[in-house]
N, C-alpha and C positions, 0 to 999 in steps of 0.2 A: 034505743039500743039496749039489749039485755046481755049481760055476761054471766054465763053459767060455768061452774067449775066441775070437771070430771077428773077421775084418777084411775090409773092402771097400775097394777102390781104384777110384775113379771118375775116369777120364781123359777130361775133357770138353774142349770147345772154348775155354772161357774159363779154367778152372782145373782143377787136379788135387787130389782130396780123398782123405784116408785116414780111414775110420771104424773105430774099434775098439769092439766091443760085448761086454758080458758077457751070456752066456746062462745064466740061472739055472734049474736043473732041481731039482724037488722031487717026491717020491713022491705020486702021485695028483693032481698039478696040472699044468696046461699050463705049458710053458716060458715064462719072461718074458725080455724083451730090454731091457737097459739100456745106453744109450750111455756109453762110458767116456772116449773121446778122439776129437776131430775135429781134423784138421790140413788146412789149405787152402793151396795154393801156386799163385800166379797165372801158370801157364805157358800163355800164350794160343796154343795150337796152331792155333786156327781162323784166325788172321790169316795164317799160312803156307799152310794147306791151301786155304782158300776163295779167297784172292787169287792165290797162286802155284801151287797145285796140288800142292805137296809140302812136307814138313817140313824146315826148314833145319837145317844142322849145329849152329847155335847153340841152336835149340830142342831138338834131340836131346840135346845135352849137358846142358841144363837139366832135361829130362825124366829122363835117366839119373841125374843127381845126386839128383833128387827121389825116384826109386825106391830108390836106395841108402839114403837117409835113412829112407824108409818101412820098408825091410827091417830096419834096425837098431831102429827103434821097435817093430816087431812082435816082434822077438826079446826086447827089454827087457820088453814087456808080457806075454810068454809066449803069443802068439797060436798057437792050435792049427791053424787053417785060414784061408786067405785066398782072395779072388776079386778079380781085377783086370780091369775091363772098359773098353774104349775105345769112344767113340761117334763122332759124325759127322766130327770133324776127322781122325781116323786112318783111318776107313773110306773117306773120300773122297780122301785123299792118295795120289798115285801111288806113293809109297814107304812106304805105311803098313805093309805086311808087313815090309819091311826094317827099319823103325824098331823094330817089335816084336822082331825077331830080335836087333838090336843092343842094345836095352835088356835083353833076357833074358841075353845073353852077358855084359854088363858089370855087371848088378846082381843077376841070379838071379831077378828077378820075371818071371813068365809072364803076359803080357797077352793077353786074348781080345778081338778086335774084333767087336762085336756089331752086327747090323743094326737098323733102326728098329723092326721088328716085335718082335724079341727084347727090345729096350730097353723098349718099351711093356709087354710081358708081365711083365718083372721089376718094373717100377714098380707095375703093378697088383697085384702079390703082397704089397705092403706092408699092414700091419695098419691098417685104417680103421674097425674096428667101433665105436669111440667116436664117430665122426662120422656114418657112414652110417645113415640111418633107412629102414626098409622102405617107408614111404609116400611117399618122395621119390625123384627121379632126380638123378643127379650127373654132372657133367662134370669128370673129373680132368685137369688141365692141368699138365704138367711142362715148364717153359721152360728150355732150355739155350742154349749159345752158338751151336750149329749147327743144332739141330732142336728141335721141340716135339712132345711125345707127348700125344695126347688119348685118353682112355678114358671111355666112357659106362658108368655103373652104373645098373642098374634092379633093383628087388627085392633090394637089398643085394649084387648080384653083377655082375661086369664083363660087359658085353654085347658091346662091340666096341672095338677100339683102332686107332689110325692115327698114323703119324709123318709130319710134314711138315718140309720144309727151310726152316723159319722159326725163326731163333734170333737172339739178341742180337748176337753178333759178326757174323753174316751180314748183319743189318740195318744195323749200323754201317758195314759195308763196301759198302753199297748193292748187295747181291746178291739182294735179294728184290723181284721185280716184282709188279705188280697181279694177274697170273694166279694166282700162288701163294696170295695172300690170298683170291682168289675161290674157289679149290679148298677152302680151309679153311672158308670160310663155307658153301659148298654141302654139305660133309661134315657140319658141325655141324647145319645146318638140316634135313638128312635125318632126323635122329634126335630132333628137337625138335617135338613136336606143338603145336597151337594152344593147348592148355590145360595144357601141361607145367608141373609144379611142380619146377623144376630149380635146383640150386645148384652152384657151382663149388668144387672142391677144388684149391688151388694148391700146387705144390711147386717147389723151386729156390731158390738163394741170394737172388735178387732179391726174390721175394715174401716170403721170410722177413724180409729187411731192411725191406721196406715195412711189414710187420706190426709190427716192432719200433718203427719210426719213428712209427707211429700211436698208440702208447701203450696199445694194447689188451692185455688179459691173454691168456695162453695159453688157447685154446679159444673166444675171442670172434672172430667173423668180421669181415672187412672188408666195407664196403658199396661198391657200385658208385659211389655218389655221392662217397664219400671218396676212392676210388682215382682217379676221374676228376679231382677237384680237385687231388690230390697230383701226378698226372701233369703237369698244366698248370703247377703251381708249380715242379716240378723242371725242366721244359722252359723255363721263363722265366729260369732261372739259367744262367750259363755254367759250364763244367767246373771252373774254378779255384775258384769260389764253392761248388760242391757239395762239393769236397774241404775247403776251408778253413773254411767257415761251417757246413756240415752234418756234417763229420767223416767223410764217406764215404771208403772206401779208393780209391786211384787206379784200381784195376781194377774197381771197383764203380760209380764215379761216372758212367761213360759208359753201361754196359750196363743200368743200372736203368731208363732211360727207354724203350728199345725193349721191355724186359720188361713194363713197365706197359702199353704199347700192346697187346701180345699178349693179356694178361689182359683188358684192357678190350674188345677186339674179341670175344674168346671169350664174355665176359659179355653183350655187346650182341647177338650172333648167337644165343645160347642163351636170351636173355631172363632170365638169372640176375641177381639183385639182391644176392646174398651170395657172398663168397669165403672159404672156410675155409682156414686155413693151419696144418696139423698139424705142419709142419717135419719131414716125411719125404720120401724120394725114392728115386732109383736105388740109392744105397748101402745104404739100409735094406732094399730088396727083394733086393739081393745077399746080405745077411746071412741073410735068411729062406730064400732059395734054397739057400745053402750048408748051412744047418742041416737043413732038411727033406729034402734029397737024401741026407743021411747022409754 
């Protein structure tokens, strides 16, 4: 048996995450992937990018310090290979490429800014075999701070993917108009037939947190009815109460509501009644991409 260590750094609009994974290789067996460590730092780059069009010096400093700490952690864990991807906040910032160069110069971490299509492809490469059944269709919904990636699965295979500029930080900043929602609805309904037996697979920190709050066991899906009720419950509370009474992190207590809204709309427009939450996402896809590319 050989255990190899890979790492993925997901630089999102709401937070920056480091995932370290053990890849276990055994003769005559498929490699297995076991998460070893997850670190999340709330560097909200989207507030800079979407509101002001560029990343501030303060945020660049915080991002650089985060990357330095991630580099040290990867060294301590003995990581063999890593992949660092930045999504909508950096790809839309006027100084996105400058930020990447600055962070690389100061921390040694090389960041790749990926477009929405590439992001959706990486997410779709995650291992969903334990969830996806061949007799059903699925809409994979990955909600981020700046964008949401949608992928339709049919006959156990990804059919088509699309990224839309609808994300939690963007919604909080009042930067999503009705036309964008209309585009999402039109895209979803294009692939949903009148008799579709479709379910949603949700990913992202917010749906993971909602699943935990539901008390359901791993593998048990959320229902549309429960999520709708929870959305209205959370929306009825003010921010301070969501932090003090529900114990939500400060950077989670605001974005969880627009995230729930995105999932609810996706479920309504696709006519899905169940939302599976496998707790995998972009970082997991990056690990798989790293490993299978050799």
